[in-house]
C-alpha positions in Angstrom: 170.0 240.3 86.1 169.2 239.4 89.7 172.0 236.8 89.7 174.7 239.0 88.2 176.7 239.3 91.4 176.8 235.6 91.9 177.8 235.2 88.3 180.6 237.7 88.7 181.8 236.0 91.9 181.7 232.6 90.1 183.7 234.0 87.1 186.2 235.6 89.5 186.5 232.3 91.5 187.1 230.3 88.3 189.9 232.6 87.3 191.5 232.4 90.8 191.2 228.7 90.9 192.6 228.3 87.4 195.5 230.5 88.4 196.0 228.3 91.4 195.7 225.3 89.1 198.6 226.7 87.1 200.7 227.2 90.2 199.8 223.7 91.3 200.8 222.4 87.9 204.2 224.1 88.1 204.6 222.7 91.6 203.8 219.2 90.2 206.5 219.6 87.6 209.0 220.8 90.3 208.1 218.0 92.7 208.3 215.4 90.0 211.8 216.6 88.9 212.9 216.8 92.5 211.8 213.2 93.3 212.8 211.7 90.0 209.2 211.6 88.6 209.4 214.4 86.1 207.3 212.7 83.5 204.5 211.9 85.9 204.5 215.5 87.2 204.5 216.8 83.6 201.7 214.5 82.5 199.6 215.2 85.6 200.2 219.0 85.3 199.2 218.9 81.6 196.1 216.8 82.2 195.0 219.1 85.0 195.5 222.2 82.9 193.6 220.7 80.0 190.7 219.8 82.2 190.8 223.2 83.9 190.9 225.0 80.5 187.9 223.1 79.3 186.0 224.0 82.5 186.6 227.7 81.8 184.5 227.3 78.7 181.5 227.1 81.1 182.8 229.7 83.5 180.5 231.0 86.2 178.6 227.7 86.4 178.5 224.9 88.9 180.2 222.6 86.4 183.2 224.8 86.1 183.5 225.1 89.9 183.3 221.4 90.5 185.8 220.5 87.7 188.4 223.1 88.8 188.0 222.1 92.5 188.5 218.5 91.7 191.4 219.3 89.3 193.1 221.2 92.2 192.4 218.3 94.5 193.9 215.8 92.0 197.1 217.8 91.7 197.4 218.0 95.6 197.0 214.2 95.6 199.6 214.0 92.9 202.0 216.2 95.0 201.5 213.9 98.0 202.1 210.8 95.9 205.2 212.2 94.2 206.5 213.5 97.5 206.2 210.0 98.9 203.6 211.1 101.6 205.7 213.9 103.0 203.4 215.6 105.5 204.3 219.1 104.3 202.5 218.3 101.0 199.3 217.7 103.0 199.0 221.5 103.6 197.8 221.6 99.9 194.5 220.0 101.2 193.8 222.9 103.6 195.0 225.5 101.1 192.7 224.1 98.4 189.7 224.1 100.9 190.5 227.6 101.8 190.7 228.7 98.1 187.2 227.3 97.5 185.7 229.9 99.8 186.1 232.3 96.9 182.9 230.7 95.4 180.7 231.3 98.4 179.3 227.9 97.5 179.3 224.9 99.9 179.0 222.2 97.2 182.6 222.4 95.8 183.8 222.3 99.4 181.9 219.2 100.3 183.0 217.6 97.1 186.7 218.3 97.7 186.4 217.2 101.3 184.8 214.0 100.2 187.5 213.6 97.5 190.3 213.9 100.1 188.6 211.6 102.6 188.3 208.9 99.9 191.8 209.6 98.6 193.4 209.3 102.1 191.6 206.2 103.1 192.0 204.5 99.7 195.7 205.4 99.3 196.6 204.5 102.9 195.0 201.1 102.5 196.7 200.5 99.1 200.0 201.7 100.6 199.5 199.3 103.5 198.8 196.5 101.0 202.2 197.1 99.5 201.3 199.1 96.4 203.7 201.9 95.4 201.2 204.5 96.3 201.8 207.1 98.9 199.5 209.0 101.2 201.9 209.3 104.2 205.5 208.2 104.5 204.2 205.0 106.2 200.7 203.6 106.2 199.0 204.6 109.4 195.2 204.5 109.5 195.0 206.4 112.8 197.0 209.2 111.4 194.7 209.2 108.4 191.7 209.5 110.7 193.3 212.4 112.5 193.9 214.1 109.1 190.3 213.4 108.2 189.1 215.0 111.4 191.0 218.2 110.6 189.6 218.1 107.1 186.0 217.7 108.5 186.4 220.5 110.9 187.8 222.9 108.3 185.3 221.8 105.7 182.4 222.2 108.2 183.6 225.7 109.1 184.0 226.6 105.5 180.6 225.2 104.6 179.1 227.3 107.3 181.0 230.4 106.1 180.0 229.6 102.5 176.3 229.3 103.3 176.5 232.5 105.3 178.3 234.3 102.5 175.9 232.8 99.9 173.0 234.2 101.9 174.7 237.6 101.9 175.5 237.3 98.2 171.9 236.2 97.5 170.6 239.1 99.5 172.9 241.4 97.7 171.7 240.0 94.4 168.1 240.5 95.4 168.8 244.0 96.6 170.6 244.8 93.4 167.8 243.3 91.4 165.3 245.4 93.3 167.4 248.5 92.8 167.8 247.7 89.1 164.0 247.2 88.8 163.4 250.6 90.5 165.4 252.6 88.0 163.3 253.1 84.8 164.5 255.8 82.4 164.6 258.7 84.8 161.6 257.4 86.8 161.3 255.4 90.0 159.4 252.2 89.2 157.8 250.9 92.4 156.1 247.9 90.8 158.5 245.1 91.9 156.0 242.3 92.2 157.7 240.3 89.4 161.1 240.4 91.2 161.5 237.1 93.2 163.0 237.4 96.7 163.8 234.9 99.4 166.2 236.6 101.8 165.1 238.6 104.7 166.6 241.8 103.5 165.1 241.4 100.0 161.7 240.7 101.5 161.9 243.7 103.7 163.0 246.0 100.9 160.3 244.6 98.6 157.6 245.1 101.3 158.8 248.6 101.8 158.7 249.3 98.0 155.2 247.7 97.7 154.0 249.8 100.6 155.6 252.8 99.0 153.8 251.8 95.7 150.4 251.7 97.5 151.2 255.0 99.3 152.3 256.8 96.1 149.3 255.4 94.3 147.0 256.8 97.0 148.9 260.1 96.9 148.7 260.2 93.2 145.0 259.3 93.2 144.4 261.8 96.0 146.3 264.6 94.2 144.4 263.9 91.0 141.1 263.9 92.9 142.2 267.1 94.7 143.1 268.6 91.4 139.8 267.6 89.9 137.9 268.7 93.0 139.9 271.9 93.2 139.0 272.7 89.5 135.3 272.0 90.2 135.4 274.1 93.4 137.1 276.9 91.5 134.6 276.7 88.7 131.8 276.5 91.3 133.1 279.4 93.2 133.4 281.5 90.1 129.8 280.6 89.3 128.8 281.3 92.9 130.7 284.6 92.8 128.8 285.7 89.7 125.5 284.6 91.2 126.4 286.3 94.5 127.1 289.5 92.7 123.8 289.2 90.9 122.1 288.5 94.2 123.8 291.4 95.8 122.6 293.7 93.0 119.1 292.2 93.2 119.2 292.6 97.0 120.2 296.3 96.7 117.3 296.8 94.3 115.0 294.9 96.8 116.3 297.1 99.6 115.4 300.2 97.6 112.0 298.7 96.8 111.4 297.8 100.5 112.4 301.3 101.5 109.8 302.7 99.0 107.3 300.2 100.3 108.1 301.2 103.9 107.5 304.9 102.9 104.2 303.9 101.2 103.3 301.9 104.3 103.9 304.9 106.5 101.8 307.1 104.2 99.1 304.4 104.2 99.2 304.4 108.0 98.8 308.1 108.1 96.0 308.0 105.6 94.3 305.2 107.6 94.6 307.3 110.7 93.0 310.3 108.9 90.3 308.0 107.5 89.7 306.7 111.0 89.3 310.3 112.3 86.9 311.0 109.5 85.0 307.8 110.4 84.8 308.9 114.0 83.4 312.3 113.0 80.9 310.6 110.7 79.8 308.3 113.5 79.3 311.3 115.8 77.3 313.1 113.1 75.3 309.9 112.5 74.6 309.6 116.3 73.4 313.2 116.4 71.2 312.6 113.3 69.8 309.6 115.0 68.9 311.7 118.0 67.2 314.3 115.8 65.3 311.6 114.0 64.2 310.1 117.3 63.0 313.6 118.4 61.1 314.0 115.1 59.5 310.6 115.6 58.5 311.6 119.1 57.1 314.9 117.8 55.2 313.2 115.0 53.7 310.9 117.5 52.6 313.8 119.7 51.2 315.5 116.6 49.3 312.3 115.6 48.0 312.1 119.2 46.9 315.7 119.1 45.2 315.2 115.7 43.3 312.3 117.2 42.1 314.4 120.1 41.0 317.2 117.8 39.1 314.6 115.7 37.4 313.5 118.9 36.6 317.1 119.9 35.2 317.7 116.4 33.0 314.6 116.8 31.7 316.1 120.0 31.1 319.4 118.2 29.3 317.6 115.4 27.1 315.8 118.0 26.3 319.1 119.6 25.4 320.6 116.2 23.2 317.6 115.5 21.4 318.0 118.9 21.1 321.7 118.3 19.6 321.1 114.9 17.0 318.7 116.5 16.3 321.2 119.2 15.9 323.9 116.7 13.6 321.7 114.7 11.5 321.0 117.8 11.5 324.6 118.7 10.2 325.5 115.2 7.5 322.9 115.5 6.5 324.3 118.9 6.7 327.9 117.5 4.4 326.8 114.7 2.0 325.5 117.2 2.1 328.6 119.1 1.1 330.7 116.2 1.8 334.3 116.2 3.1 334.2 119.7 5.9 331.9 118.6 6.9 333.7 115.5 9.9 335.3 117.0 10.9 332.1 118.6 10.5 330.4 115.3 12.9 332.9 113.6 15.4 332.2 116.4 14.9 328.5 116.0 15.4 328.9 112.3 18.6 330.8 112.8 19.8 328.4 115.4 19.1 325.6 113.0 20.9 327.3 110.2 23.9 328.0 112.6 23.8 324.4 113.8 23.8 323.2 110.2 26.7 325.5 109.3 28.5 324.3 112.5 27.9 320.8 111.6 29.1 321.4 108.0 32.1 323.3 109.3 32.8 320.5 111.8 32.6 317.9 109.0 35.0 319.9 106.9 37.4 320.4 109.8 37.1 316.7 110.6 37.9 315.9 107.0 40.9 318.1 107.1 41.9 316.7 110.4 41.5 313.2 109.1 43.5 314.0 106.0 46.1 315.7 108.2 46.1 312.7 110.5 46.5 310.4 107.6 49.5 312.5 106.4 50.8 312.6 110.0 50.6 308.8 110.2 52.3 308.5 106.8 55.0 311.0 108.0 55.2 309.0 111.3 55.8 305.8 109.4 58.4 307.6 107.2 60.0 309.1 110.3 60.0 305.6 111.9 61.6 304.2 108.8 64.1 307.1 108.8 64.8 306.3 112.4 65.4 302.7 111.7 67.5 303.6 108.7 69.5 306.0 110.9 70.0 303.2 113.4 71.3 301.0 110.6 73.5 303.8 109.4 74.7 304.4 112.9 75.4 300.7 113.3 77.2 300.6 110.0 79.2 303.7 110.8 80.2 302.1 114.2 81.3 299.0 112.4 83.1 301.1 109.8 84.8 303.0 112.6 85.8 299.7 114.3 87.1 298.4 110.9 89.0 301.6 110.4 90.5 301.3 113.9 91.6 297.7 113.0 93.0 299.0 109.7 94.8 301.8 111.4 96.3 299.3 114.0 97.2 296.9 111.1 98.8 299.8 109.2 100.8 300.8 112.3 101.9 297.2 112.7 102.7 296.9 109.0 104.7 300.1 109.1 106.7 298.9 112.1 107.2 295.5 110.3 108.3 297.2 107.1 110.8 299.2 109.1 112.2 296.0 110.6 112.2 294.3 107.2 114.1 297.3 105.9 116.7 296.9 108.6 116.9 293.1 108.0 117.3 293.7 104.2 120.0 296.2 104.8 121.8 293.8 107.1 121.3 291.0 104.6 122.7 293.3 101.9 125.8 293.9 104.1 126.2 290.1 104.7 125.8 289.4 101.0 128.5 291.9 100.2 130.8 290.1 102.7 129.8 286.7 101.3 130.7 287.9 97.9 134.1 289.0 99.1 134.6 285.6 100.8 133.5 283.7 97.7 136.1 285.6 95.7 138.7 284.6 98.3 137.5 281.0 98.3 137.7 281.0 94.5 141.3 282.3 94.6 142.1 279.6 97.3 140.5 276.9 95.3 142.5 277.9 92.2 145.7 277.9 94.3 144.7 274.4 95.7 144.2 273.2 92.1 147.6 274.5 91.0 149.3 273.0 94.1 147.6 269.6 93.5 148.7 269.8 89.8 152.3 270.5 91.0 152.0 267.6 93.5 150.7 265.3 90.7 153.7 266.3 88.5 156.1 265.7 91.3 154.6 262.3 92.2 154.7 261.3 88.5 158.4 260.5 88.9 157.2 257.3 90.5 156.2 254.7 88.0 153.3 252.5 89.3 152.0 249.2 88.1 149.9 249.2 85.0 146.3 249.9 85.9 147.1 250.4 89.6 144.0 251.9 91.3 144.5 253.9 94.5 142.5 252.7 97.4 141.0 256.0 98.5 138.9 256.3 101.7 
């Protein structure tokens, strides 16, 4: 199909040259009748028409062009011969060369120019040799050379024009072939790699179509990828929207829980403050109890010391009673020696001895009581000392508890303040989450719109038919 224009030009040229061949044949008959060579003209015209008619069987080919061109040239040579070299008949040479431009092919022009060059030289030399063959009225080789110069100039110009026109025709054929290859049943086929081109215009158009093919392939691949990505984004945004709504609901529940926890923390801080106050009061009571126990320990020590002194005094009393008993015993011995004079003194000594014995007995009882009391006082002192040590331990523990309660109270205050800040942060996060949920819904709608637009773009680009298995080069 890419040579259809050249074929049409060849067919049209064959028809034009065959029509010219018919005119030349009639002219041959007329010239032959005019110059008394009617039979020669008739035979020449018939032969030329027969050859031309046979050439039409292969119309549009190089064979038909060459045969028709040479048939025309032969009739021109026949005209010149039958006209006895009349110069006016030589115009047929230039007319024939001009007619050959209809083919846009330099080969018939060169063939005809060569034919006329050989004809003129050969017929001139034969005419000069005395044969009844005419090229000019009289044999003149210089005139033949001058005619040949004109023929060469015209043939050269026509060859140049034919080559130029052939290039235009070939370019037109290639452009037509490219345009025919583009149209594909309502689509635009951009795969023109199989269409051969040689001209500059054909190469330029083919390069443009190939670049367009690559661009459309990339656009189609991009639109398909955008459509797929848009669908995934839309689906992801829908899932994200659902999860964001769930997160918003969970965050609201968390906000309520944090508010309750903050309230509980404030109550715990208040309870810790009350417990700290109670611990402070207990520490003061423990300190006062410690002071009382210390006083009791001191008093018990003094009582123990007094009991010790009383025991010493009773020892002295017991010694005095023992000495008194001895003195009473000596006094009785002396009274017995004195006889009747010492009877009264003996009674006194006896009484004194009895009193000394009772005093000693009483002193021993009192000493026993005092020793028992001292023992109890020592036991009580030890117990009081132990109670004092215990009170010190209790006081130390209460002090530590008070310090711990102070730390707990401070921590509860910090926790209450922190919970208040967390409550504010959660409230802000809840607001941000609500806004994000709204933005996610908008993003989902935008992604759906993008997917629809990419699908529309893909449908629009599908009018271009790409090469089979063409893969877009996506960046």
